[in-house]
N, C-alpha and C positions, 0 to 999 in steps of 0.2 A: 118817531124820534122826536121831531121838531120841526119848526119852520124853515131853518136854514142849518149850514153848518155848525154854526156857534152853539145853538140850542143842542143838535146831537152830540157834540165834542162834549158839552155839560152832561148831557144824559150819560154817554158812554164812561166817562171818568167815574161816574158813581157806581159802576157794574162791578162785580168781582173780577170779570175776564181783565178788564181796565186796571185794576189794583194789583191783579198777579201778574200782569205783564210788565207794569212799571214799577213794580217793588223794589227790585235790585237794581235801578239803574241810576246814574248821576243825574242832576239837572238838567244838564245840556243835552243827554242822551232821551231825557223825557221830553224837552220842548221839542227837539228833532222828530220824534216819535208822533206826538200830538200834531205837529205841522203838517206832517206826512197824511195823517189820518183825515186832518182838516181839508188838505187839498184834495183827497180821494172823494171826500162827502161832497165837496162844492160841486165837482164833476157830475155828481147825481141830481145835482140840484134843480128843479123848476119851479114853474107858478104855484104848484101843489106841496111844495115840500122837498125833502129828500126821499126818492124812491129807490130801493136797492131789490135786485132780484133775488130770489132764494127759492130753496126747496128743501122739502122734510120728507122723512119716511116715517110713517107710523105703523108700528108692528105691536102686535099682541100675540101672546100664546098661551096655550091651555097644557096644563099637564094631562095625558091622557093614556 
């Protein structure tokens, strides 16, 4: 995502998820939301950048 929380926020704001989340909020609410995300990302920062734990399920199916 980036070297630090500022880079990550810049990336995040360009995603469809961020645009959808922030689409209908006023400027103050957007500022507060971005501040909260920034603080959360800062807490995950270290010398190698920001690392977030994650998991994913890969599922496939065939009709049979």
